[in-house]
C-alpha positions in Angstrom: 21.9 21.8 7.6 20.1 25.0 8.6 18.0 26.2 5.7 14.3 26.8 5.0 12.3 25.6 2.1 8.9 26.1 3.6 7.1 26.5 0.2 9.1 23.6 -1.4 10.1 25.8 -4.3 13.7 24.5 -4.2 12.4 21.0 -3.7 10.2 21.2 -6.8 13.0 22.8 -8.9 15.9 20.7 -7.8 14.8 17.9 -5.7 16.2 17.1 -2.3 19.8 17.4 -1.3 21.6 14.6 -3.2 22.2 11.4 -1.2 25.9 11.0 -0.1 28.0 8.2 -1.4 26.7 5.0 0.0 28.9 2.3 1.8 26.8 -0.3 0.0 23.7 -0.4 -2.1 21.7 -2.9 -4.2 18.4 -4.7 -4.5 16.8 -7.6 -2.5 14.6 -10.0 -4.5 11.5 -10.4 -2.2 8.0 -11.7 -2.7 7.6 -10.7 -6.3 9.5 -7.4 -6.1 13.1 -6.0 -6.3 13.5 -3.8 -3.2 16.3 -1.1 -3.5 18.3 -0.1 -0.4 21.5 1.9 0.4 23.6 1.8 3.6 25.7 4.7 5.1 28.1 4.9 8.0 28.6 2.7 10.9 27.2 2.4 14.5 23.7 1.8 15.8 21.3 1.0 12.9 18.7 3.5 11.9 16.3 2.8 9.0 14.6 5.7 7.3 11.3 4.9 5.5 10.0 7.6 3.2 6.4 8.7 2.4 3.9 7.5 -0.2 4.7 8.4 -3.8 8.2 9.5 -2.7 11.6 7.6 -2.5 14.7 7.5 -0.4 16.2 10.5 -2.1 13.7 12.6 -0.1 16.0 11.8 3.0 18.9 13.7 1.5 18.8 16.4 4.3 18.8 13.7 7.0 21.5 11.0 6.2 24.7 13.0 6.7 23.4 14.4 10.1 22.7 10.9 11.3 26.0 9.5 10.0 27.9 12.4 11.5 26.3 11.5 14.9 27.6 7.9 14.8 24.6 6.0 13.2 24.5 3.3 10.6 21.8 4.6 8.3 19.8 2.5 5.9 17.3 3.9 3.3 14.8 1.7 1.5 12.7 2.4 -1.6 9.3 1.0 -0.7 7.8 -1.5 -3.1 6.9 0.1 -6.4 8.5 3.4 -5.3 11.8 4.9 -6.6 14.1 2.2 -7.8 12.0 -0.7 -6.3 9.6 -2.7 -8.5 6.4 -4.4 -7.7 4.2 -7.2 -8.9 0.5 -6.9 -9.9 -0.9 -7.3 -6.4 -2.5 -4.3 -4.7 -0.2 -2.2 -2.3 -0.6 -3.0 1.4 1.4 -1.7 4.2 1.9 -5.1 5.7 3.5 -6.4 2.5 5.8 -3.4 2.4 6.7 -4.1 6.1 7.9 -7.6 5.0 10.1 -6.1 2.4 11.9 -4.0 5.2 12.6 -7.2 7.1 14.0 -8.7 4.0 16.5 -5.8 3.6 17.4 -6.1 7.3 18.1 -9.8 6.8 20.3 -9.1 3.8 22.3 -6.6 5.8 22.4 -8.9 8.9 20.7 -6.2 11.1 19.1 -8.0 14.0 17.4 -4.8 15.2 17.1 -1.2 14.1 15.5 2.1 15.1 13.0 3.4 12.6 12.3 6.9 11.4 9.0 6.8 9.4 7.5 9.7 7.4 3.9 9.4 6.4 3.4 6.0 4.8 6.8 5.0 6.1 5.7 5.8 9.6 2.8 3.4 9.1 5.2 0.6 7.9 7.4 1.2 10.9 4.6 0.9 13.4 3.4 -2.2 11.7 6.9 -3.7 12.2 6.8 -2.7 15.9 3.4 -4.6 16.2 4.4 -7.6 14.1 8.1 -8.1 14.7 8.9 -6.1 17.9 12.1 -8.1 18.4 13.5 -6.4 15.3 12.5 -2.8 16.4 14.4 -0.7 18.9 12.0 2.2 18.6 9.8 4.2 16.1 9.9 7.9 15.3 6.4 8.2 13.8 6.0 11.4 11.8 2.9 12.6 10.0 0.8 9.5 9.7 -2.5 7.8 10.6 -3.3 4.3 11.8 -6.9 4.2 10.7 -8.6 6.0 7.7 -10.5 8.3 10.2 -7.3 10.1 11.1 -6.9 11.9 7.8 -8.2 15.3 6.8 -10.3 15.9 3.7 -7.7 16.5 0.9 -7.2 20.1 0.0 -4.8 21.0 -3.0 -2.3 23.7 -2.0 0.7 25.1 -3.7 3.0 23.2 -1.4 1.3 20.0 -1.9 1.3 20.6 -5.7 4.9 21.3 -5.7 5.7 18.1 -3.9 3.5 16.1 -6.2 5.3 17.6 -9.3 8.6 16.6 -7.9 7.4 13.1 -7.2 6.2 12.8 -10.9 9.6 14.0 -12.1 11.5 11.6 -9.8 9.3 8.6 -10.8 9.9 9.2 -14.5 13.6 9.3 -13.7 14.0 6.3 -11.3 11.2 3.9 -11.9 11.4 0.7 -13.9 8.0 1.7 -15.3 8.6 5.4 -15.9 5.4 6.0 -17.9 3.1 4.5 -15.3 3.0 7.4 -12.8 -0.8 7.8 -12.9 -1.5 4.1 -12.4 1.1 4.2 -9.5 -0.7 7.2 -7.9 -4.1 5.5 -8.2 -2.8 2.2 -6.6 -1.1 3.9 -3.8 -4.1 6.3 -3.2 -6.3 3.2 -2.9 -4.1 1.7 -0.1 -4.1 5.1 1.6 -7.8 5.4 1.5 -8.5 2.0 2.9 -5.5 1.2 5.2 -4.3 0.9 7.9 -7.1 -0.2 10.2 -5.4 -0.5 13.6 -7.8 -0.5 16.5 -7.1 0.9 20.0 -6.5 -2.7 21.1 -3.8 -3.1 18.4 -2.2 0.1 19.5 -2.3 -0.8 23.2 -0.4 -4.0 22.4 2.7 -2.2 21.0 5.6 -2.5 23.4 8.5 -0.7 21.8 9.4 2.9 22.4 7.4 5.3 20.1 7.3 9.0 19.7 4.3 10.3 17.7 5.4 13.4 15.9 2.9 15.9 14.4 3.7 19.1 12.4 1.9 22.3 13.4 0.5 22.7 9.9 0.1 19.1 8.7 -2.0 19.0 5.5 -3.1 15.4 5.8 -3.3 14.2 9.4 -5.7 15.4 12.2 -4.0 16.7 15.3 -6.5 14.8 17.5 -5.6 11.6 15.7 -1.9 12.0 16.4 -2.8 12.7 20.1 -5.0 9.7 20.2 -2.1 7.5 18.9 0.2 8.9 21.6 -2.5 8.3 24.2 -3.1 4.7 23.0 0.4 3.3 22.6 1.8 2.5 26.1 4.6 5.0 27.0 4.5 6.8 23.8 5.7 10.4 23.7 4.0 13.2 21.7 5.9 16.0 19.9 4.6 18.9 17.8 7.1 20.5 15.3 6.3 24.2 15.1 6.1 26.2 11.9 6.2 23.2 9.5 3.8 21.0 7.6 3.8 17.4 6.4 7.0 18.1 4.5 9.1 19.1 7.6 12.2 16.9 6.7 12.5 19.1 3.5 11.2 22.4 4.8 13.3 22.8 7.9 15.9 19.9 8.1 17.7 21.1 11.2 14.5 21.3 13.2 13.5 17.8 12.1 17.0 16.3 12.4 17.2 17.6 16.0 14.0 16.0 16.9 15.2 12.6 15.4 18.5 12.7 17.1 16.9 13.5 20.5 14.6 10.6 20.0 17.5 8.2 19.0 19.7 9.4 21.9 16.8 8.8 24.4 15.9 5.2 23.2 19.5 4.1 22.9 20.3 5.1 26.4 17.9 2.5 27.8 
């Protein structure tokens, strides 16, 4: 899938590439929420975790590439995002990590590799920390593990186009379609105060991790990504050229090749 949407004009107008037909999909009732998931293909399990304010449909450019390479792909709408619901409690990354385990249990997945994008990367690394026996490895793209890792927010045309698409998708998919503003405020509160991983927490992680940073990331400091890679034992560090925080949508082939290389490497060991 070799196309470019660097300015996200196609994404804003049409959304991501539609998801393929799922092998199975449904909801898991877990801890006050109904968590939506879908499963594709067969082989080694790979779970894709989307970013904050988004949903699993944002992985439309990735699923077929992974299935065609022999992987069993699972996507999950995070609590309160997309087709998943939430209760009245504040969002926390650790709570959303427990939702992922609930989906894994439903699908009888003992272990999986994780590809996390932004908030999804944070959830994946929390899983690596809390339940390492369920995690084969983490492809950690475009995320921070403490509030000091983020840049001061700057509104750009690309960011605004992504936000506009998120608003449209929320209205279309959510069980509370008129609550987008409250949703944004609740997720933003979490983003501004979590996670709070210390270097000691990072040094205790024992699963294979690749920290992936885009050359033009709008939200994450380059030095923070490097710090994560330096602090997690054995972690690799990869910079994706010519793209920003939205690389999976902007240049799918570039992003997919990086993911496939990571999966091939960790599954050989």
